Every structure is written in structure tokens, then in C-alpha cells.
C-alpha positions in Angstrom: 0.1 -0.1 0.3 1.5 3.6 -0.8 2.0 6.1 1.7 0.1 9.2 1.0 2.1 12.0 0.2 2.1 15.2 2.6 0.6 18.4 1.3 3.1 21.0 0.5 1.6 23.2 3.0 2.0 20.6 5.6 5.6 19.8 4.6 6.5 23.6 4.6 5.2 23.9 8.4 8.3 24.2 10.8 7.8 21.0 13.4 7.2 23.2 16.6 3.9 24.6 17.1 5.3 28.4 18.2 7.5 28.4 14.8 4.5 27.1 12.9 2.6 30.0 14.2 5.0 32.8 13.3 5.4 31.3 10.0 1.7 31.3 9.3 1.4 34.6 10.7 4.0 35.9 7.9 2.3 34.0 5.1 -0.9 35.1 5.8 0.0 38.8 6.4 1.9 38.5 2.8 -0.9 37.0 1.3 -3.7 39.2 2.2 -2.4 42.2 4.2 -2.0 42.8 7.9 -5.8 43.8 8.3 -7.0 40.3 6.9 -4.4 38.4 9.0 -6.7 37.6 11.9 -6.2 35.4 14.7 -8.6 32.6 13.1 -6.8 33.0 9.8 -3.6 32.7 11.5 -4.6 29.5 13.3 -6.0 27.8 10.3 -3.2 28.5 8.4 -1.2 27.1 10.8 -3.4 24.3 11.5 -3.7 24.9 15.4 -6.9 25.2 17.2 -7.3 28.7 18.6 -7.1 27.7 22.1 -3.6 26.3 21.5 -2.7 29.5 19.8 -4.1 31.7 22.4 -1.8 29.3 24.9 1.3 30.6 23.1 0.5 34.1 22.1 -2.0 36.3 23.9 -2.7 38.2 20.6 -1.4 39.6 17.2 0.8 42.1 18.7 2.4 39.2 21.1 3.3 37.2 17.9 4.7 40.3 16.3 6.9 40.9 19.3 8.3 37.2 19.2 8.9 38.0 15.2 11.2 40.7 16.1 13.0 38.7 18.9 13.5 36.1 16.4 14.8 38.9 14.1 17.5 40.3 16.7 18.6 36.5 17.3 19.3 36.1 13.6 20.8 39.3 13.3 23.2 38.5 16.1 24.0 35.1 14.6 24.8 36.5 11.3 27.1 39.2 13.1 29.0 36.9 15.3 32.0 38.8 17.3 33.1 42.4 16.1 36.3 43.3 15.4 37.6 46.3 17.5 39.8 47.4 15.0 37.2 48.2 12.6 35.8 51.7 12.8 32.2 52.6 14.6 30.8 53.1 11.2 32.0 49.8 9.7 30.6 47.6 12.6 27.4 49.8 12.4 27.1 49.0 8.5 27.6 45.3 9.2 25.0 44.9 12.1 22.4 46.8 10.2 22.7 45.2 7.1 22.7 41.9 9.1 19.3 42.8 10.6 17.9 43.6 7.0 19.5 40.2 5.4 17.4 38.4 8.5 14.0 40.6 7.5 14.7 39.9 3.5 13.8 36.2 4.2 10.3 37.3 5.3 10.3 40.7 3.1 6.6 40.9 2.2 5.0 39.9 5.4 7.5 42.4 7.0 6.7 44.8 4.7 2.9 44.3 5.1 2.9 44.5 8.8 5.0 47.9 8.7 2.5 49.3 6.4 -0.4 47.6 8.6 0.9 49.2 11.9 -0.2 52.7 10.2 -3.8 52.0 11.0 -3.4 49.7 13.5 -2.2 51.5 17.2 -1.6 48.2 19.0 0.6 47.1 16.1 2.5 50.2 16.1 2.9 50.3 19.9 4.4 47.0 19.8 6.8 47.7 17.1 7.8 50.8 18.6 8.8 48.8 21.7 10.6 46.0 20.2 12.2 48.3 17.9 13.9 49.9 21.1 14.8 46.5 22.3 16.3 45.6 18.8 18.6 49.1 19.0 19.8 47.8 22.0 21.0 44.9 20.7 22.7 46.5 17.5 24.7 48.8 19.6 25.8 45.9 21.7 26.6 44.1 18.6 28.7 46.5 17.3 30.5 47.0 20.4 29.2 50.2 21.4 28.1 51.2 24.9 24.7 52.7 25.3 23.9 53.3 29.1 23.1 56.7 30.8 22.3 59.8 28.8 25.1 59.4 26.6 23.6 55.8 25.6 20.3 57.5 25.1 21.7 59.7 22.6 23.3 57.1 20.6 19.9 55.2 21.1 18.0 57.8 19.2 20.6 58.9 16.6 20.4 55.1 15.6 16.6 54.9 15.7 16.5 57.8 13.2 19.3 56.3 11.2 17.4 52.9 11.0 14.2 54.3 10.3 15.7 56.4 7.3 16.8 53.0 6.0 14.3 50.9 6.6 12.1 53.3 4.6 14.5 52.6 1.4 14.5 49.0 1.9 10.8 48.9 1.9 11.0 50.1 -1.4 14.5 48.3 -2.5 13.0 45.1 -4.2 16.6 44.1 -5.7 18.3 41.0 -4.7 21.7 42.7 -3.7 19.6 45.8 -1.8 22.3 48.1 -3.7 20.0 51.3 -3.3 19.7 50.3 0.6 23.6 49.6 1.0 24.1 52.9 -0.7 21.8 55.1 1.3 22.9 53.4 4.8 26.6 54.2 3.8 25.4 57.8 3.2 23.6 57.9 6.5 26.5 56.8 8.6 29.1 58.9 7.0 26.7 61.8 7.7 26.6 60.8 11.4 30.1 60.3 11.5 31.1 63.9 10.4 28.2 65.3 12.7 30.0 63.2 15.7 33.2 64.8 14.7 32.1 68.3 14.6 30.3 68.0 18.0 33.6 66.5 19.4 35.4 69.2 18.0 32.9 71.8 19.5 33.0 70.6 22.7 36.8 70.6 23.0 37.2 74.1 21.9 34.6 75.3 24.2 36.2 77.7 26.4 36.0 76.9 30.3 34.4 79.4 32.4 36.5 81.3 35.0 35.1 81.8 38.7 34.4 85.5 38.7 36.3 87.7 40.9 35.3 89.1 44.2 
């Protein structure tokens, strides 16, 4: 008796339920858009009962947060250890591109989620919180300390830079991401130049002498 073939859909699903649910979310978001990626649709795509999906994720937002955590992990695995002899600009370039390479595996779905978040406040807030955690890991991967007030300045600077690069990446459908890399390089060079100007300004600032009585 011949063994029945598994469907393509079943064969493509990851074995563990958590990964299967996230993979299903990505497929549904890619196929019908984030608005149509309901919990029921995701559960059906993953072939998981709703109660089992709820036991793993309390909401779509929780699934998005888990996805972003997985992207962080993939980014860090791609970066590995950083070379302290490299410039800060080169290290950040490598880290940002490692993240975009990880996102590229799910490009259509991620773009759908990002665009859908504009009209979905819960998803938007989730992405904002997840983005802050991701920025922290990106700076750590680049070997850049980011504690205290100085660290917050670095976080805000990288946030603005990454948002600009991600905007270009969302529209860059080329295989080699040439436009994205060129934009990232320009933004990093501008940031580097600005940092040098600020450092020179601080060093040149005259110290105040105490007033005479």
C-alpha cells in the first residue's frame, strides 16, 4: 500500500507549534495584508486550534513581538563577534545589514506588517517597543556602549538612522539591496561627520573662570 503524500502546506510548516504559528502569520500577512491576518486566519493557516494558539500568544501583537525577537536573534547570529579594529561606522554598517538580511527572508510579510501598523495602533506600539529592544542589541553587537544619558543619545541617533534606511529597504526589491546599502553608507558617513563636529565643538569650548570678588 502506497504511503500518502503530505501536502506542500504541511511539509512547509515548522515542526514546533510556536514556529509554525509565526510562519503562518507571515504567510497570511504576505498573502492578504496585515488587516486580513486575523487570529482565526493564522490558526487555520498553521493548522493549530485557536485555544492552542492563545496558549502561546495572547494577541497578534504578541506574535509580532516574538517575530522581532527572532529577527534580533538571527541578526546577532549573522554578525558574530565584532572586530574592535574596525571603525564604528563599519561595525554599524555590518550590524544594520545583518538585520536587513534577516528581515529579507520575510520581506513581503514584514513590509505588509509595517504598512498595516499605520492604521493599527496596537501593532504600532508593539513595533515601537520591539524596535527599542532591537536598537539596544544592534549597538551591543557593534560593540558600542549605550548606558546613561550618552547612551540614550546613541539610541535616538541610531533610531533615526535605521528608520531612514528601513524606509528605503521597504521599496528596494533588488536582490543585492544596492540602493539600501548606498543609503545606509551615506547616512553613516553623515552621522560620523556630525559626531566629529560635535566632538571638536566640545573640545574648543572655553572653560568658565570663576568671577572675581
